[in-house]
N, CA, C and O atoms as CSV, one atom per row, in Angstrom:
chain,resi,resn,atom,element,x,y,z
A,1,UNK,N,N,65.805,33.635,40.579
A,1,UNK,CA,C,65.863,33.990,41.902
A,1,UNK,C,C,64.459,33.542,42.693
A,1,UNK,O,O,63.378,33.355,42.136
A,2,UNK,N,N,64.686,33.436,43.885
A,2,UNK,CA,C,63.436,32.801,44.675
A,2,UNK,C,C,62.612,34.042,44.948
A,2,UNK,O,O,63.162,35.007,45.479
A,3,UNK,N,N,61.274,34.085,44.608
A,3,UNK,CA,C,60.598,35.333,44.857
A,3,UNK,C,C,60.293,35.530,46.285
A,3,UNK,O,O,60.051,36.641,46.756
A,4,UNK,N,N,60.309,34.344,47.029
A,4,UNK,CA,C,60.022,34.714,48.654
A,4,UNK,C,C,61.329,35.405,49.172
A,4,UNK,O,O,61.222,36.279,50.033
A,5,UNK,N,N,62.491,35.070,48.710
A,5,UNK,CA,C,63.673,35.604,49.217
A,5,UNK,C,C,63.799,37.136,48.702
A,5,UNK,O,O,64.311,37.953,49.467
A,6,UNK,N,N,63.400,37.495,47.580
A,6,UNK,CA,C,63.318,38.698,46.921
A,6,UNK,C,C,62.290,39.593,47.840
A,6,UNK,O,O,62.628,40.733,48.159
A,7,UNK,N,N,61.154,39.105,48.215
A,7,UNK,CA,C,60.251,39.742,48.855
A,7,UNK,C,C,60.774,39.993,50.234
A,7,UNK,O,O,60.543,41.062,50.798
A,8,UNK,N,N,61.489,39.016,50.806
A,8,UNK,CA,C,61.971,39.274,52.208
A,8,UNK,C,C,63.078,40.378,52.217
A,8,UNK,O,O,63.156,41.179,53.149
A,9,UNK,N,N,63.837,40.392,51.269
A,9,UNK,CA,C,64.830,41.432,51.094
A,9,UNK,C,C,64.368,42.938,50.914
A,9,UNK,O,O,64.910,43.904,51.451
A,10,UNK,N,N,63.194,42.975,50.004
A,10,UNK,CA,C,62.684,44.222,49.717
A,10,UNK,C,C,61.906,44.697,51.122
A,10,UNK,O,O,61.832,45.900,51.375
A,11,UNK,N,N,61.393,43.809,51.925
A,11,UNK,CA,C,60.696,44.206,53.121
A,11,UNK,C,C,61.884,44.623,54.094
A,11,UNK,O,O,61.744,45.663,54.738
A,12,UNK,N,N,62.908,43.960,54.220
A,12,UNK,CA,C,63.970,44.326,55.119
A,12,UNK,C,C,64.699,45.742,54.734
A,12,UNK,O,O,65.244,46.431,55.597
A,13,UNK,N,N,64.657,46.062,53.517
A,13,UNK,CA,C,65.467,47.261,53.008
A,13,UNK,C,C,64.186,48.308,52.876
A,13,UNK,O,O,64.449,49.425,52.431
A,14,UNK,N,N,62.950,48.039,53.202
A,14,UNK,CA,C,61.706,48.924,53.043
A,14,UNK,C,C,61.801,49.579,51.675
A,14,UNK,O,O,61.816,50.804,51.556
A,15,UNK,N,N,61.862,48.767,50.675
A,15,UNK,CA,C,61.769,49.137,49.366
A,15,UNK,C,C,60.336,48.777,48.793
A,15,UNK,O,O,59.625,47.926,49.330
A,16,UNK,N,N,59.997,49.424,47.764
A,16,UNK,CA,C,58.748,49.177,47.158
A,16,UNK,C,C,58.853,48.103,46.006
A,16,UNK,O,O,59.493,48.211,44.960
A,17,UNK,N,N,58.051,47.004,46.449
A,17,UNK,CA,C,58.183,45.889,45.404
A,17,UNK,C,C,57.386,46.166,44.141
A,17,UNK,O,O,56.210,46.512,44.254
A,18,UNK,N,N,57.949,46.036,42.942
A,18,UNK,CA,C,57.154,46.100,41.762
A,18,UNK,C,C,56.307,45.121,41.564
A,18,UNK,O,O,56.677,43.947,41.573
A,19,UNK,N,N,55.024,45.498,41.353
A,19,UNK,CA,C,53.999,44.554,41.056
A,19,UNK,C,C,53.754,44.559,39.553
A,19,UNK,O,O,53.473,45.608,38.974
A,20,UNK,N,N,53.866,43.299,38.865
A,20,UNK,CA,C,53.620,43.330,37.418
A,20,UNK,C,C,52.258,43.365,37.130
A,20,UNK,O,O,51.549,42.669,37.856
A,21,UNK,N,N,51.659,44.081,36.144
A,21,UNK,CA,C,50.421,44.049,35.787
A,21,UNK,C,C,50.054,42.696,35.042
A,21,UNK,O,O,50.893,42.066,34.398
A,22,UNK,N,N,48.746,42.305,35.180
A,22,UNK,CA,C,48.386,41.013,34.547
A,22,UNK,C,C,48.184,41.286,33.026
A,22,UNK,O,O,47.827,42.413,32.682
A,23,UNK,N,N,48.378,40.385,32.172
A,23,UNK,CA,C,48.267,40.417,30.793
A,23,UNK,C,C,46.739,40.078,30.440
A,23,UNK,O,O,46.249,39.013,30.816
A,24,UNK,N,N,46.090,40.906,29.793
A,24,UNK,CA,C,44.683,40.594,29.480
A,24,UNK,C,C,44.660,39.864,28.277
A,24,UNK,O,O,45.519,40.004,27.407
A,25,UNK,N,N,43.561,38.970,28.186
A,25,UNK,CA,C,43.347,38.151,27.074
A,25,UNK,C,C,42.623,38.929,25.957
A,25,UNK,O,O,41.673,39.672,26.206
A,26,UNK,N,N,43.077,38.743,24.801
A,26,UNK,CA,C,42.450,39.432,23.762
A,26,UNK,C,C,41.297,38.476,23.219
A,26,UNK,O,O,41.596,37.355,22.809
A,27,UNK,N,N,40.064,38.893,23.217
A,27,UNK,CA,C,38.854,38.099,22.775
A,27,UNK,C,C,38.492,38.597,21.439
A,27,UNK,O,O,38.524,39.795,21.159
A,28,UNK,N,N,38.141,37.652,20.599
A,28,UNK,CA,C,37.513,38.036,19.254
A,28,UNK,C,C,36.196,38.399,19.483
A,28,UNK,O,O,35.496,37.919,20.374
A,29,UNK,N,N,35.809,39.356,18.578
A,29,UNK,CA,C,34.369,39.872,18.677
A,29,UNK,C,C,33.427,38.647,18.065
A,29,UNK,O,O,33.813,37.973,17.110
A,30,UNK,N,N,32.212,38.447,18.689
A,30,UNK,CA,C,31.362,37.492,18.207
A,30,UNK,C,C,30.751,37.963,16.880
A,30,UNK,O,O,30.595,39.160,16.641
A,31,UNK,N,N,30.389,36.929,15.971
A,31,UNK,CA,C,29.706,37.248,14.680
A,31,UNK,C,C,28.324,37.917,15.053
A,31,UNK,O,O,27.724,37.753,16.115
A,32,UNK,N,N,27.915,38.722,13.955
A,32,UNK,CA,C,26.631,39.475,14.279
A,32,UNK,C,C,25.608,38.405,14.019
A,32,UNK,O,O,25.822,37.450,13.272
A,33,UNK,N,N,24.414,38.622,14.713
A,33,UNK,CA,C,23.275,37.613,14.571
A,33,UNK,C,C,22.731,37.828,13.233
A,33,UNK,O,O,22.795,38.958,12.751
A,34,UNK,N,N,22.182,36.830,12.555
A,34,UNK,CA,C,21.526,36.776,11.312
A,34,UNK,C,C,20.036,37.375,11.472
A,34,UNK,O,O,19.265,36.987,12.349
A,35,UNK,N,N,19.781,38.188,10.691
A,35,UNK,CA,C,18.291,38.655,10.589
A,35,UNK,C,C,17.492,37.644,9.880
A,35,UNK,O,O,17.814,37.244,8.761
A,36,UNK,N,N,16.377,37.195,10.561
A,36,UNK,CA,C,15.554,36.149,10.036
A,36,UNK,C,C,14.435,36.819,9.158
A,36,UNK,O,O,13.875,37.848,9.535
A,37,UNK,N,N,14.149,36.229,8.041
A,37,UNK,CA,C,13.266,36.716,7.040
A,37,UNK,C,C,11.744,36.093,7.290
A,37,UNK,O,O,10.730,36.677,6.909
A,38,UNK,N,N,11.742,34.891,7.950
A,38,UNK,CA,C,10.514,34.348,8.122
A,38,UNK,C,C,10.350,33.998,9.666
A,38,UNK,O,O,11.258,33.480,10.314
A,39,UNK,N,N,9.010,34.356,10.235
A,39,UNK,CA,C,9.031,34.051,11.641
A,39,UNK,C,C,9.162,32.586,11.924
A,39,UNK,O,O,8.799,31.753,11.093
A,40,UNK,N,N,9.668,32.264,13.064
A,40,UNK,CA,C,9.930,30.934,13.540
A,40,UNK,C,C,10.786,30.227,12.742
A,40,UNK,O,O,10.632,29.006,12.695
A,41,UNK,N,N,11.779,30.814,12.014
A,41,UNK,CA,C,12.756,30.166,10.955
A,41,UNK,C,C,13.823,29.308,11.848
A,41,UNK,O,O,14.184,28.167,11.562
A,42,UNK,N,N,14.231,30.003,12.896
A,42,UNK,CA,C,15.329,29.375,13.742
A,42,UNK,C,C,14.832,29.289,15.208
A,42,UNK,O,O,14.289,30.230,15.788
A,43,UNK,N,N,15.066,28.088,15.745
A,43,UNK,CA,C,14.627,27.805,17.274
A,43,UNK,C,C,15.802,27.655,17.933
A,43,UNK,O,O,16.816,27.241,17.370
A,44,UNK,N,N,15.747,27.989,19.197
A,44,UNK,CA,C,16.857,27.828,20.090
A,44,UNK,C,C,16.340,27.495,21.521
A,44,UNK,O,O,15.228,27.855,21.907
A,45,UNK,N,N,17.203,26.797,22.273
A,45,UNK,CA,C,16.660,26.333,23.658
A,45,UNK,C,C,17.684,26.860,24.717
A,45,UNK,O,O,18.898,26.898,24.518
A,46,UNK,N,N,17.052,27.266,25.873
A,46,UNK,CA,C,17.914,27.746,26.999
A,46,UNK,C,C,17.486,26.924,28.271
A,46,UNK,O,O,16.334,27.003,28.697
A,47,UNK,N,N,18.444,26.131,28.870
A,47,UNK,CA,C,17.952,25.445,29.971
A,47,UNK,C,C,19.067,25.543,31.037
A,47,UNK,O,O,20.256,25.680,30.749
A,48,UNK,N,N,18.555,25.456,32.353
A,48,UNK,CA,C,19.451,25.442,33.567
A,48,UNK,C,C,19.922,24.203,34.015
A,48,UNK,O,O,20.866,24.148,34.803
A,49,UNK,N,N,19.347,23.178,33.581
A,49,UNK,CA,C,19.709,21.837,34.084
A,49,UNK,C,C,19.328,20.702,33.029
A,49,UNK,O,O,18.304,20.779,32.351
A,50,UNK,N,N,20.219,19.656,32.943
A,50,UNK,CA,C,19.861,18.684,32.020
A,50,UNK,C,C,19.975,17.305,32.699
A,50,UNK,O,O,20.889,17.099,33.497
A,51,UNK,N,N,19.025,16.310,32.385
A,51,UNK,CA,C,18.857,15.129,32.973
A,51,UNK,C,C,18.643,14.042,32.082
A,51,UNK,O,O,17.909,14.256,31.118
A,52,UNK,N,N,19.165,12.874,32.230
A,52,UNK,CA,C,18.688,11.572,31.451
A,52,UNK,C,C,17.453,11.089,32.095
A,52,UNK,O,O,16.935,11.541,33.116
A,53,UNK,N,N,17.004,9.996,31.276
A,53,UNK,CA,C,15.822,9.430,31.789
A,53,UNK,C,C,16.000,8.668,33.154
A,53,UNK,O,O,15.077,8.610,33.967
A,54,UNK,N,N,17.193,8.102,33.363
A,54,UNK,CA,C,17.491,7.389,34.571
A,54,UNK,C,C,17.945,8.287,35.836
A,54,UNK,O,O,18.367,7.822,36.894
A,55,UNK,N,N,17.789,9.598,35.550
A,55,UNK,CA,C,17.995,10.514,36.575
A,55,UNK,C,C,19.572,10.974,36.726
A,55,UNK,O,O,19.899,11.672,37.686
A,56,UNK,N,N,20.393,10.618,35.884
A,56,UNK,CA,C,21.758,11.088,35.779
A,56,UNK,C,C,21.723,12.383,35.283
A,56,UNK,O,O,22.771,13.004,35.103
């Protein structure tokens, strides 16, 4: 059925249009962070922008 026509008919008859709830995405839980045994064992970098030598 055409959803626009169904909506129009429901409005004409003053019926409540059933609104379907959105399906939520199931997300996997992230792995736990490893506990470091030695200071500075793992390094990471966080940056807001990245640029090549030629400016691109």
